[in-house]
C-alpha positions as CSV (number, residue, x, y, z in Angstrom):
1,M,11.0,-30.0,-26.6
2,K,14.4,-29.2,-28.1
3,N,12.8,-28.9,-31.6
4,Y,10.0,-26.8,-30.1
5,L,12.4,-24.3,-28.6
6,K,14.4,-24.2,-31.8
7,G,11.2,-23.3,-33.7
8,I,10.5,-20.5,-31.2
9,N,14.1,-19.2,-31.6
10,Q,13.8,-19.1,-35.4
11,R,10.4,-17.3,-35.2
12,I,11.7,-14.6,-33.0
13,G,14.3,-13.7,-35.5
14,N,16.2,-11.4,-33.2
15,I,20.0,-11.4,-33.1
16,F,20.1,-11.4,-29.4
17,V,18.6,-14.8,-29.0
18,N,21.9,-16.2,-30.4
19,I,23.2,-15.5,-26.9
20,R,22.0,-18.8,-25.5
21,T,23.8,-19.0,-22.2
22,L,25.4,-16.8,-19.6
23,E,28.8,-18.2,-20.6
24,E,28.3,-17.1,-24.2
25,L,27.2,-13.7,-23.0
26,E,30.4,-13.3,-21.0
27,R,32.5,-14.6,-23.9
28,K,30.9,-12.2,-26.4
29,T,31.0,-9.2,-24.2
30,G,34.2,-9.8,-22.2
31,Y,32.2,-9.1,-19.1
32,T,32.1,-11.5,-16.2
33,V,28.9,-11.5,-14.2
34,D,29.2,-11.9,-10.5
35,E,25.5,-12.5,-9.9
36,E,25.6,-13.5,-6.3
37,G,27.7,-10.4,-5.4
38,N,25.3,-8.2,-7.4
39,I,22.0,-9.1,-5.7
40,L,21.9,-6.1,-3.4
41,E,22.7,-3.6,-6.1
42,Y,20.2,-5.3,-8.4
43,N,17.4,-5.1,-5.9
44,K,18.1,-1.4,-5.1
45,N,18.0,-0.6,-8.9
46,L,14.7,-2.6,-9.1
47,K,13.2,-0.3,-6.5
48,K,14.3,2.8,-8.5
49,V,12.8,1.3,-11.7
50,E,9.5,0.7,-9.9
51,N,9.3,4.2,-8.7
52,F,10.2,5.7,-12.1
53,I,7.4,3.6,-13.7
54,K,4.8,4.6,-11.1
55,N,5.7,8.3,-11.8
56,G,5.5,7.7,-15.6
57,E,9.2,8.2,-16.2
58,F,9.6,5.3,-18.5
59,A,12.8,6.4,-20.3
60,K,14.6,6.5,-17.0
61,A,13.2,3.1,-15.9
62,K,14.3,1.5,-19.2
63,K,17.8,2.9,-19.0
64,I,18.3,1.3,-15.6
65,L,16.7,-2.0,-16.7
66,K,19.2,-2.2,-19.5
67,K,22.1,-1.8,-17.1
68,M,20.6,-4.4,-14.8
69,R,21.1,-7.1,-17.4
70,K,24.8,-6.9,-16.6
71,L,24.1,-7.5,-12.9
72,H,22.0,-10.6,-13.2
73,R,20.2,-12.6,-15.8
74,M,16.9,-11.6,-14.2
75,G,17.5,-8.2,-15.8
76,Y,16.5,-9.7,-19.1
77,Y,13.3,-11.0,-17.4
78,E,12.4,-7.6,-16.0
79,L,13.2,-5.8,-19.2
80,G,11.0,-8.2,-21.1
81,K,8.2,-7.5,-18.7
82,Y,8.8,-3.8,-19.0
83,Y,8.4,-4.0,-22.8
84,Y,5.3,-6.0,-22.5
85,F,3.5,-3.9,-19.9
86,C,4.8,-0.4,-20.4
87,E,5.5,-0.1,-24.1
88,G,3.5,-2.9,-25.6
89,N,6.5,-3.8,-27.7
90,L,5.9,-7.6,-28.0
91,S,8.9,-8.3,-30.2
92,K,11.4,-6.9,-27.7
93,A,9.5,-8.4,-24.8
94,E,9.7,-11.8,-26.4
95,S,13.4,-11.6,-27.2
96,N,14.4,-10.5,-23.7
97,L,12.1,-13.0,-22.0
98,Y,13.5,-15.8,-24.2
99,I,17.1,-14.9,-23.3
100,A,16.0,-15.0,-19.6
101,F,14.4,-18.4,-20.1
102,E,17.4,-19.9,-21.9
103,N,19.6,-18.7,-19.0
104,G,17.6,-20.5,-16.4
105,I,14.8,-18.1,-15.5
106,I,12.2,-20.7,-16.3
107,K,9.3,-18.6,-14.9
108,A,9.8,-16.3,-18.0
109,G,7.8,-19.1,-19.7
110,Y,4.6,-17.7,-18.2
111,Y,5.0,-14.4,-20.1
112,L,6.2,-16.2,-23.2
113,G,2.9,-18.1,-22.9
114,L,1.0,-14.9,-22.6
115,L,2.6,-13.6,-25.8
116,E,1.6,-16.8,-27.6
117,E,-1.9,-16.6,-26.2
118,K,-2.1,-13.0,-27.3
119,S,-1.2,-14.1,-30.9
120,G,-3.8,-16.8,-30.9
121,N,-1.4,-19.7,-30.5
122,M,-3.1,-21.5,-27.7
123,N,-1.2,-24.7,-28.1
124,L,2.2,-23.0,-27.9
125,A,0.9,-20.9,-25.0
126,R,0.0,-24.1,-23.1
127,N,3.4,-25.6,-23.8
128,W,5.0,-22.5,-22.2
129,Y,2.7,-22.8,-19.2
130,V,3.6,-26.5,-18.8
131,T,7.3,-25.7,-19.1
132,S,7.2,-23.1,-16.3
133,F,4.7,-25.1,-14.2
134,N,7.2,-25.6,-11.3
135,F,8.4,-22.0,-11.2
136,S,5.3,-19.8,-11.8
137,E,2.1,-19.8,-9.8
138,Q,0.6,-17.8,-12.6
139,S,1.3,-20.6,-15.1
140,I,-0.5,-23.1,-12.9
141,M,-3.6,-20.8,-12.7
142,K,-3.5,-20.6,-16.5
143,L,-3.5,-24.4,-16.8
144,F,-6.3,-24.5,-14.2
145,Y,-8.5,-22.3,-16.3
146,I,-7.6,-24.1,-19.5
147,A,-8.6,-27.4,-17.8
148,I,-12.0,-26.0,-16.8
149,M,-12.6,-24.7,-20.3
150,E,-11.6,-28.0,-21.9
151,Q,-13.4,-30.0,-19.1
152,N,-10.2,-31.8,-18.2
153,F,-11.3,-32.0,-14.6
154,W,-9.0,-34.9,-13.8
155,T,-5.9,-32.6,-14.0
156,I,-7.3,-30.0,-11.5
157,D,-6.5,-31.7,-8.3
158,G,-2.8,-31.9,-9.2
159,Y,-2.8,-28.1,-9.8
160,F,-4.6,-27.6,-6.6
161,Y,-2.2,-29.5,-4.4
162,Y,0.8,-27.7,-6.0
163,I,-0.8,-24.3,-5.2
164,L,-1.8,-25.5,-1.7
165,Q,1.8,-26.5,-0.9
166,Y,3.8,-23.8,-2.6
167,G,1.4,-21.0,-3.5
168,E,1.4,-17.6,-1.7
169,N,-1.6,-15.9,-3.4
170,A,-4.9,-15.9,-1.5
171,K,-6.8,-14.9,-4.7
172,N,-5.6,-18.1,-6.4
173,L,-6.5,-20.2,-3.5
174,Y,-10.0,-18.6,-3.5
175,E,-10.4,-19.5,-7.1
176,F,-9.9,-23.1,-6.2
177,A,-12.3,-22.7,-3.3
178,K,-15.0,-21.5,-5.6
179,Y,-14.4,-24.4,-8.0
180,Y,-14.6,-27.0,-5.2
181,F,-17.6,-25.2,-3.7
182,W,-19.6,-25.6,-6.9
183,G,-18.4,-29.3,-6.9
184,K,-19.4,-29.7,-3.2
185,N,-15.9,-30.8,-2.3
186,F,-15.8,-29.2,1.1
187,E,-12.8,-31.2,2.4
188,K,-10.6,-29.3,0.0
189,I,-12.1,-26.0,1.0
190,K,-11.2,-26.9,4.6
191,E,-7.6,-27.4,3.5
192,I,-7.6,-24.0,1.8
193,Q,-9.0,-22.4,5.0
194,N,-6.3,-24.1,7.1
195,K,-3.6,-22.7,4.9
196,L,-5.0,-19.1,4.8
197,T,-5.4,-19.0,8.6
198,S,-2.2,-20.7,9.6
199,R,0.4,-19.7,7.1
200,S,2.4,-16.4,7.0
201,H,3.3,-14.3,3.9
202,I,0.0,-14.9,2.1
203,L,-0.4,-12.2,-0.6
204,Y,-3.7,-10.4,-1.3
205,L,-5.5,-11.9,1.7
206,T,-8.7,-10.0,2.7
207,K,-11.2,-10.4,5.5
208,E,-13.8,-11.0,2.8
209,I,-12.0,-14.1,1.4
210,L,-11.8,-15.5,4.9
211,H,-15.4,-14.9,5.6
212,N,-16.6,-16.3,2.3
213,I,-14.6,-19.5,2.8
214,E,-16.1,-19.8,6.3
215,C,-19.6,-19.5,4.7
216,M,-18.7,-22.2,2.1
217,L,-18.3,-24.5,5.0
218,G,-21.3,-23.2,6.8
219,D,-25.0,-24.1,6.8
220,E,-27.4,-24.1,3.8
221,K,-28.2,-20.4,4.3
222,D,-24.5,-19.5,4.2
223,K,-24.1,-21.5,1.1
224,E,-27.0,-19.7,-0.6
225,Y,-25.3,-16.4,0.4
226,I,-22.2,-17.5,-1.4
227,K,-24.1,-18.4,-4.6
228,C,-25.9,-15.1,-4.7
229,A,-22.8,-13.0,-3.8
230,E,-20.5,-14.7,-6.4
231,N,-23.1,-14.5,-9.1
232,A,-23.6,-10.8,-8.2
233,K,-19.9,-10.2,-8.6
234,I,-19.9,-11.7,-12.1
235,L,-22.8,-9.5,-13.1
236,E,-21.0,-6.5,-11.6
237,L,-18.0,-7.2,-13.7
238,Q,-20.3,-7.4,-16.7
239,K,-21.9,-4.0,-15.7
240,D,-25.3,-5.8,-15.4
241,F,-27.8,-3.8,-13.3
242,N,-29.1,-7.1,-11.8
243,A,-25.9,-7.2,-9.7
244,E,-27.6,-4.9,-7.1
245,F,-30.6,-7.3,-6.8
246,L,-28.4,-10.3,-6.2
247,Y,-26.3,-8.5,-3.6
248,K,-29.5,-7.6,-1.8
249,K,-30.7,-11.2,-2.1
250,S,-27.4,-12.4,-0.6
251,A,-28.1,-10.3,2.5
252,E,-31.3,-12.2,3.0
253,Y,-29.3,-15.3,3.6
254,N,-26.4,-13.8,5.6
255,E,-26.1,-10.3,7.1
256,Y,-22.6,-10.0,5.7
257,G,-24.2,-9.5,2.3
258,N,-24.7,-5.9,3.3
259,V,-21.0,-5.5,3.5
260,R,-20.7,-6.5,-0.2
261,L,-23.7,-4.3,-1.0
262,A,-22.0,-1.3,0.7
263,K,-18.8,-1.9,-1.3
264,F,-20.9,-2.1,-4.5
265,Y,-22.6,1.3,-3.7
266,G,-19.3,2.8,-2.7
267,K,-18.1,2.5,-6.3
268,F,-20.6,5.1,-7.4
269,A,-20.4,8.9,-6.8
270,K,-24.1,9.3,-7.2
271,S,-26.2,10.8,-4.5
272,D,-28.8,8.1,-4.5
273,K,-26.1,5.6,-3.7
274,Y,-25.0,7.8,-0.7
275,E,-28.6,7.6,0.6
276,K,-28.6,3.8,0.2
277,L,-25.3,3.6,2.1
278,E,-26.7,5.7,4.9
279,K,-29.7,3.4,5.0
280,I,-27.5,0.3,5.3
281,F,-25.6,2.0,8.2
282,K,-28.8,3.0,10.0
283,N,-30.6,-0.3,9.6
284,N,-27.7,-2.7,10.6
285,F,-25.9,-3.1,13.9
286,L,-23.4,-5.9,13.0
287,K,-19.9,-4.4,13.5
288,Q,-18.6,-5.5,10.0
289,I,-21.6,-3.9,8.3
290,R,-21.4,-0.5,10.1
291,S,-17.7,-0.5,9.6
292,E,-17.9,-1.0,5.9
293,A,-20.9,1.3,5.3
294,S,-19.3,4.2,7.3
295,Y,-16.0,3.7,5.5
296,Q,-17.7,3.9,2.1
297,L,-19.6,7.0,3.3
298,G,-16.2,8.5,4.3
299,K,-14.8,7.8,0.8
300,Y,-17.9,9.3,-0.8
301,N,-17.4,12.6,1.1
302,E,-13.7,12.7,0.6
303,Y,-14.3,12.2,-3.2
304,H,-16.6,15.3,-3.1
305,N,-14.1,17.2,-0.9
306,N,-16.4,17.2,2.1
307,L,-13.4,16.5,4.3
308,Y,-15.0,17.2,7.7
309,D,-17.9,14.8,6.9
310,A,-15.3,12.3,5.6
311,I,-13.3,12.5,8.9
312,N,-16.5,12.0,10.9
313,W,-17.5,8.8,8.9
314,Y,-13.9,7.5,9.0
315,E,-13.8,7.9,12.8
316,I,-17.1,6.0,13.1
317,S,-15.7,3.3,10.9
318,A,-12.5,3.2,12.8
319,K,-14.4,2.6,16.1
320,N,-15.7,-0.5,14.4
321,E,-12.1,-1.6,13.8
322,N,-11.8,-0.8,10.1
323,Y,-8.1,-0.8,9.3
324,K,-8.6,1.2,6.1
325,S,-10.4,4.0,8.0
326,F,-7.6,4.3,10.4
327,Y,-5.2,4.5,7.5
328,K,-7.4,7.2,5.8
329,L,-7.4,9.2,9.0
330,S,-3.6,9.0,9.1
331,K,-3.5,10.7,5.6
332,L,-6.0,13.5,6.3
333,Q,-3.5,15.6,8.1
334,N,-2.0,19.1,7.8
335,K,-1.4,18.8,4.1
336,K,-5.1,19.1,3.6
337,F,-6.1,21.2,6.7
338,P,-4.7,24.4,8.3
339,E,-3.2,23.6,11.7
340,K,-5.7,25.8,13.5
341,E,-8.7,23.8,12.0
342,T,-7.6,20.3,12.9
343,T,-5.4,18.3,15.2
344,L,-5.2,15.3,12.9
345,Q,-1.6,16.1,12.0
346,N,-0.7,15.3,15.6
347,D,-2.5,12.0,15.4
348,Y,-0.9,10.8,12.1
349,F,1.3,8.2,13.6
350,K,-1.3,7.1,16.1
351,Y,-3.8,6.3,13.4
352,L,-1.2,4.6,11.2
353,K,-0.2,2.4,14.2
354,N,-3.8,1.5,14.8
355,S,-4.2,0.4,11.2
356,A,-1.0,-1.6,11.4
357,D,-2.0,-3.3,14.6
358,L,-5.1,-4.5,12.8
359,G,-2.9,-6.2,10.2
360,Y,-3.1,-3.7,7.3
361,A,0.0,-4.3,5.2
362,Q,0.2,-0.8,3.7
363,A,0.1,0.8,7.1
364,M,2.7,-1.7,8.4
365,I,5.2,-1.0,5.7
366,E,4.8,2.8,6.0
367,M,5.5,2.5,9.7
368,A,8.6,0.4,9.0
369,L,9.8,3.1,6.6
370,A,8.9,6.0,8.9
371,K,11.9,8.3,9.6
372,N,11.0,8.6,13.3
373,L,11.1,4.9,13.8
374,N,14.5,3.5,15.0
375,S,16.1,0.7,13.0
376,L,15.1,-2.0,15.6
377,K,11.4,-1.1,15.4
378,S,11.6,-0.9,11.7
379,F,13.2,-4.4,11.6
380,E,10.5,-5.8,13.9
381,M,7.7,-4.4,11.7
382,A,9.2,-5.9,8.6
383,E,9.5,-9.2,10.5
384,K,5.8,-9.1,11.3
385,I,4.9,-8.4,7.7
386,L,6.9,-11.4,6.5
387,G,6.2,-13.8,9.4
388,Q,2.9,-13.0,11.0
389,N,-0.4,-14.7,10.1
390,N,-3.5,-12.7,8.9
391,I,-1.7,-9.8,7.3
392,F,-4.3,-8.2,5.0
393,E,-3.8,-6.9,1.5
394,L,-0.1,-7.7,1.3
395,T,1.2,-7.0,-2.1
396,Q,4.4,-8.1,-3.8
397,A,5.7,-4.5,-3.7
398,I,5.1,-4.3,0.1
399,S,6.7,-7.7,0.5
400,N,9.8,-6.6,-1.4
401,E,10.2,-3.5,0.8
402,A,9.9,-5.6,3.9
403,K,12.5,-8.1,2.7
404,M,14.9,-5.2,1.9
405,I,14.5,-3.9,5.5
406,Y,14.6,-7.3,7.2
407,F,17.5,-8.8,5.3
408,G,19.4,-5.6,4.6
409,N,22.8,-6.1,2.9
410,E,22.5,-9.8,3.5
411,I,19.6,-10.3,1.2
412,K,20.0,-13.3,-1.1
413,E,16.7,-13.2,-3.0
414,I,16.3,-11.5,-6.3
415,L,13.1,-9.5,-6.1
416,E,10.8,-8.7,-9.0
417,I,8.2,-6.1,-10.0
418,C,4.6,-7.3,-10.2
419,Y,3.1,-5.2,-12.9
420,E,-0.3,-6.8,-12.6
421,E,-0.9,-5.5,-9.1
422,N,0.0,-1.9,-10.2
423,N,-2.3,-1.8,-13.2
424,F,0.4,-0.6,-15.5
425,R,-1.7,-1.7,-18.5
């Protein structure tokens, strides 16, 4: 391993990798880093960086990131990710990530693995994923996919149990659920279900994931539904027109297939898809189906600027307990409508609260940050986000905000930006 790291060091060929440890950094610069005392300032700067990147102000973001390296070694890690995702400068990304790795930020190995994989060096990539195994859920998922590709099935249970015990990503757990579903290992699917329904702070959890796992453990018709729905999803990603046929087929086995079909139609702005959505709404009486169909009809009308029709559909959807429709209604306020034409601006907080009460993480964090909410209520909402079960669509960014509110000046965790969930590339 020592020779391997030495080889990587030589290949990078960047003067900065000669700074191998934090102690050397301090000796060369004459600057002593009080990392523990800098955590709050570091996290506040990280939030500024994220906002600048979202607004396309990359130069400002990079300037702050460079300063953050003096606050904490994680600054190298974040700057490396910035170069990778925002500028595509792989050389600078690699040098900064390597400095982070050498200074104890082992999870930087995941991104160093990505860089090797991008260069076609799969064996080196695998080594980086193995090295960062205990520090990066993403590295474990990479090794999981490699094991499937190479048919090293004997290694997969080990990856699974690590994710089951330490993982926080519902999408990753669902990937294992699909793997075990095709292998008919329903005991492990039950273990996944138990974690998703009983543990707090699960990222990216959706009602669809919970429903699908329930169907994996259901009767034969439910299992046939899963087969059709998952194959349809693959075809949809491939832009294959047969996806629609399979979504319809899935609905023959389980009514919930119409929810997936409505989401599929909702991705199109074509009038024939609008008519098909209306047909789903009119022909089905299951709450989840009517909720999703009317939500997608609301989105369609909002996209075409038919705001009154959009509100009507969102209100129908909200009556069927769709948290996204409540959230949409909270946004359609006086900034879009003259006061004399709508009373929605008066209902903003009511709709937002309804969405939050149904467990929608985005609505919950906006309530926590609302200026008219006192500090105690804000704290309580952040506590719910971090500690309550069945919080839906919780992202890393929302989790970071909640931690800053909940822990305040006492925060001891170094936060990080998840570029993948923001589609920066």
